[in-house]
C-alpha positions in Angstrom: 15.5 -60.3 -15.9 13.4 -60.1 -19.1 9.7 -59.7 -18.8 8.0 -63.2 -19.1 6.0 -64.3 -22.1 2.8 -64.1 -20.0 3.3 -60.4 -19.7 3.9 -60.0 -23.5 0.8 -62.0 -24.3 -1.4 -59.7 -22.2 0.4 -56.7 -23.7 -0.6 -57.7 -27.2 -4.3 -58.0 -26.2 -4.5 -54.6 -24.6 -2.2 -52.5 -26.8 -3.7 -49.3 -28.1 -0.7 -47.9 -30.0 -1.9 -46.1 -33.1 -5.5 -46.5 -32.2 -6.0 -42.7 -32.0 -3.2 -41.9 -34.5 0.6 -41.8 -34.4 0.6 -38.4 -32.8 -1.7 -39.3 -29.9 -0.4 -38.5 -26.4 -3.5 -39.1 -24.1 -4.5 -42.6 -24.8 -7.8 -43.8 -23.4 -8.8 -40.2 -22.3 -9.8 -39.9 -26.0 -12.8 -42.0 -24.9 -14.2 -39.1 -22.8 -16.1 -37.5 -25.6 -18.5 -34.5 -25.4 -21.4 -37.0 -25.4 -19.8 -39.0 -22.6 -19.5 -35.8 -20.5 -23.1 -34.8 -21.2 -24.3 -38.2 -20.1 -22.1 -37.9 -17.0 -23.7 -34.6 -16.0 -27.1 -36.4 -15.9 -25.7 -38.5 -13.0 -26.1 -35.6 -10.7 -29.3 -36.0 -8.6 -28.8 -35.1 -5.0 -25.9 -32.7 -5.6 -24.0 -34.3 -2.8 -20.2 -33.7 -3.2 -17.6 -36.1 -1.9 -14.0 -35.1 -1.8 -11.6 -38.0 -2.5 -8.1 -36.6 -1.8 -6.0 -37.3 1.3 -4.6 -34.1 3.0 -1.2 -33.0 1.8 1.1 -32.8 4.8 4.8 -33.4 5.8 4.1 -36.6 7.6 1.8 -37.9 4.8 1.6 -40.9 2.6 5.1 -41.7 1.5 7.2 -44.1 3.5 10.6 -43.8 1.8 10.2 -46.6 -0.7 10.9 -44.4 -3.7 14.0 -42.1 -3.3 13.1 -38.4 -3.8 9.4 -38.9 -3.5 9.1 -36.6 -0.5 6.0 -35.5 1.3 5.1 -31.8 1.0 7.6 -29.5 2.7 5.4 -26.4 3.4 7.3 -23.1 4.0 5.9 -19.7 4.8 7.8 -17.1 2.6 5.8 -14.1 3.8 3.7 -13.5 6.9 1.6 -10.4 7.1 4.2 -8.4 5.2 3.2 -4.8 4.3 4.7 -4.8 0.8 3.8 -1.2 0.0 4.7 0.5 3.2 3.3 0.8 6.8 -0.4 0.6 7.1 -0.9 -0.9 3.7 -2.6 -4.2 2.9 -0.4 -7.1 4.3 0.3 -10.3 2.5 1.1 -13.8 3.5 2.5 -16.3 1.0 3.9 -19.8 1.1 5.7 -22.4 -1.0 5.8 -26.2 -1.3 8.5 -28.7 -2.3 7.1 -32.2 -2.8 7.1 -35.3 -4.9 4.3 -34.9 -7.5 3.0 -38.4 -6.6 3.4 -38.1 -2.9 -0.3 -37.9 -2.1 -3.5 -38.5 -4.0 -2.3 -38.4 -7.6 -2.6 -39.3 -11.3 0.3 -41.2 -13.0 1.0 -39.8 -16.4 1.5 -42.3 -19.2 5.2 -41.7 -19.0 5.5 -42.7 -15.3 6.8 -46.1 -16.3 8.4 -47.6 -19.4 9.3 -51.1 -20.5 11.5 -52.6 -23.2 12.7 -49.1 -23.9 9.3 -47.8 -24.9 6.5 -45.5 -23.5 2.9 -45.2 -24.7 2.3 -45.2 -28.5 5.7 -46.8 -29.2 7.8 -43.7 -28.4 11.3 -44.1 -27.0 11.7 -44.0 -23.2 14.8 -41.9 -23.9 12.5 -39.0 -24.7 12.2 -38.5 -20.9 15.2 -36.5 -19.9 16.4 -34.3 -16.9 16.3 -31.3 -19.2 13.1 -31.7 -21.2 11.3 -34.0 -18.7 8.6 -35.9 -20.6 8.7 -34.8 -24.1 5.6 -36.7 -24.9 2.5 -37.6 -22.8 3.4 -35.5 -19.9 0.6 -35.0 -17.4 -0.1 -31.5 -18.9 -1.2 -33.2 -22.0 -4.0 -35.0 -20.1 -6.0 -31.7 -19.9 -9.4 -32.2 -18.5 -10.4 -35.4 -16.7 -14.1 -35.1 -16.1 -16.4 -38.0 -16.8 -18.9 -40.4 -15.3 -17.3 -42.1 -12.3 -18.2 -45.6 -11.3 -17.3 -47.0 -7.9 -16.5 -50.7 -7.9 -16.6 -51.4 -4.2 -14.9 -54.7 -4.2 -14.6 -54.9 -0.4 -18.2 -54.0 0.3 -19.4 -56.4 -2.4 -17.7 -59.2 -0.5 -19.2 -58.1 2.8 -15.8 -56.9 4.1 -14.6 -53.6 5.5 -11.2 -54.1 3.9 -9.6 -56.7 1.7 -6.6 -58.7 3.1 -3.1 -57.5 2.2 -2.5 -60.4 -0.1 -5.7 -60.1 -2.1 -5.2 -59.6 -5.9 -8.3 -57.9 -7.3 -9.4 -60.0 -10.3 -11.7 -59.4 -13.2 -14.2 -61.7 -11.4 -14.0 -59.3 -8.4 -14.7 -56.3 -10.6 -17.7 -58.0 -12.2 -19.0 -59.0 -8.7 -18.7 -55.3 -7.6 -20.4 -54.1 -10.7 -23.3 -56.4 -10.1 -23.4 -55.5 -6.4 -23.6 -51.8 -7.3 -26.3 -52.3 -10.0 -24.1 -50.5 -12.5 -22.6 -51.3 -15.8 -19.2 -49.9 -16.8 -19.5 -47.9 -20.0 -16.9 -46.6 -22.5 -15.4 -43.4 -21.3 -16.0 -44.1 -17.6 -13.5 -43.5 -14.9 -13.5 -46.5 -12.6 -12.7 -46.3 -8.9 -11.8 -49.6 -7.2 -12.2 -49.7 -3.5 -10.2 -52.2 -1.5 -10.5 -50.4 1.9 -6.7 -50.4 2.2 -6.6 -46.6 2.8 -8.1 -47.3 6.3 -4.7 -48.6 7.3 -3.2 -45.2 6.5 -6.1 -43.3 8.1 -5.5 -45.3 11.3 -1.9 -44.0 11.4 0.0 -47.1 10.1 1.8 -45.5 7.1 4.2 -48.4 6.6 1.5 -51.0 6.9 -0.5 -49.1 4.3 2.0 -49.8 1.6 3.1 -53.4 2.4 1.5 -55.8 2.1 -1.2 -54.3 0.0 -4.2 -55.6 -1.9 -4.3 -54.3 -5.4 -5.2 -54.9 -9.0 -4.2 -58.2 -10.6 -2.2 -58.5 -13.8 -5.4 -59.9 -15.3 -7.4 -56.7 -14.8 -6.0 -54.6 -17.7 -7.9 -56.9 -20.1 -11.1 -56.2 -18.3 -10.7 -52.5 -18.5 -9.6 -52.7 -22.1 -12.7 -54.7 -23.1 -14.9 -52.0 -21.6 -13.0 -49.0 -23.0 -12.5 -47.5 -19.6 -10.9 -44.0 -19.7 -9.0 -44.1 -16.4 -8.7 -46.1 -13.2 -7.9 -45.1 -9.6 -7.9 -46.9 -6.3 -7.3 -46.5 -2.6 -3.8 -48.0 -2.3 -0.2 -46.8 -2.3 0.9 -49.3 -5.0 -2.2 -49.6 -7.2 -1.5 -53.2 -8.0 -1.0 -56.0 -5.5 2.2 -55.7 -3.5 4.3 -57.9 -3.3 3.5 -58.9 -6.9 1.4 -62.0 -7.6 4.0 -63.2 -10.1 7.4 -63.6 -8.5 10.0 -61.1 -9.6 7.5 -59.4 -12.0 7.3 -55.9 -10.5 4.8 -53.3 -11.6 3.3 -55.2 -14.5 -0.1 -53.6 -14.1 1.5 -50.1 -14.3 3.3 -51.2 -17.5 0.1 -52.7 -19.1 -2.1 -49.8 -18.2 0.2 -46.8 -18.9 2.5 -48.1 -21.6 0.4 -50.6 -23.6 -3.1 -49.3 -23.1 -2.4 -45.6 -22.6 -4.7 -45.5 -19.5 -4.0 -43.0 -16.7 -4.1 -44.5 -13.3 -4.5 -42.9 -9.8 -3.4 -43.9 -6.4 -3.9 -42.9 -2.7 -7.6 -41.9 -3.4 -9.7 -41.9 -0.2 -12.9 -43.8 -1.2 -14.3 -44.4 2.3 -16.8 -41.5 2.4 -17.8 -42.3 -1.2 -18.4 -45.9 -0.3 -20.8 -44.8 2.5 -22.5 -42.2 0.3 -23.1 -44.7 -2.6 -24.5 -47.3 -0.2 -26.8 -44.7 1.4 -28.1 -43.5 -2.0 -28.2 -47.0 -3.5 -26.2 -46.0 -6.6 -22.6 -46.3 -7.6 -22.2 -43.9 -10.5 -21.7 -40.1 -10.4 -20.1 -37.2 -12.1 -16.4 -37.2 -11.3 -14.1 -34.2 -11.6 -10.4 -35.1 -11.3 -8.5 -32.3 -13.0 -4.7 -32.9 -13.2 -2.4 -30.0 -12.2 -0.8 -29.2 -15.6 2.9 -29.4 -14.7 4.6 -29.3 -18.1 6.5 -32.5 -18.8 5.7 -34.1 -15.5 5.2 -37.8 -15.1 2.5 -37.4 -12.4 0.5 -34.8 -10.5 -1.4 -34.2 -7.3 -5.2 -34.2 -7.8 -8.1 -33.3 -5.6 -11.0 -35.3 -7.1 -14.6 -34.7 -6.3 -17.5 -37.0 -6.9 -20.9 -35.4 -7.3 -23.9 -37.6 -6.7 
């Protein structure tokens, strides 16, 4: 089924192809300038550090929806082995096989395509089994450090968690912005809290993914207007699931990644950050969310840390 005209209308409004040149591969990360990072460093006041990653484990986040996206299979390949003879220093070593987007992760701009294209108008056929993502692989993202802003949509509504069918709208984001007494600025990394990760933390892995609150197809225009550098949230699907528009699957992914060139993150645990921001009465901080530089990969695990 062809993408509806409504999708294409939004795509035209948020499209950033060519904005940073025909050779650009990082999209809105260009908005994280040296000055933006210097300003972000000034957000550190208490020095309180909040980790935002879920533990990587074999019975972790994934519930089998996407074939091949397996949770980490952790194997010990050496255990106290004296490599250089008896009585010498002994080594233990291990290996992991996993889907790169199986836990807390960033989507690369090449994670989805539509109409045969990826970000900046390049052909989706440039992603192959041999070369992986020829353009805009996650290794091209480099450093992702900027001012982070928590838009605590659930807390702003006086809720512990949004309902599974709640599509987070631009109005919800503006309400959370006002609630937090913060203004989203160009180059910011926005974290949107729905509270949905509580379902996973309570042990209901399947209920965590479906049904799920998430971002509405209207939100990319809000992020585009504010020149947001990247967005992450605390859900498996990022956008509302099942979709708000019947038979239009992953439209927010396509608008963010393909049209806007904006990296997005999923499965971020924002619960402790929500508490810390409420206690300190501020919703901005320095955020370090460095991608693992897997060459040509379309996503990567990340262990983000917010520093207040």
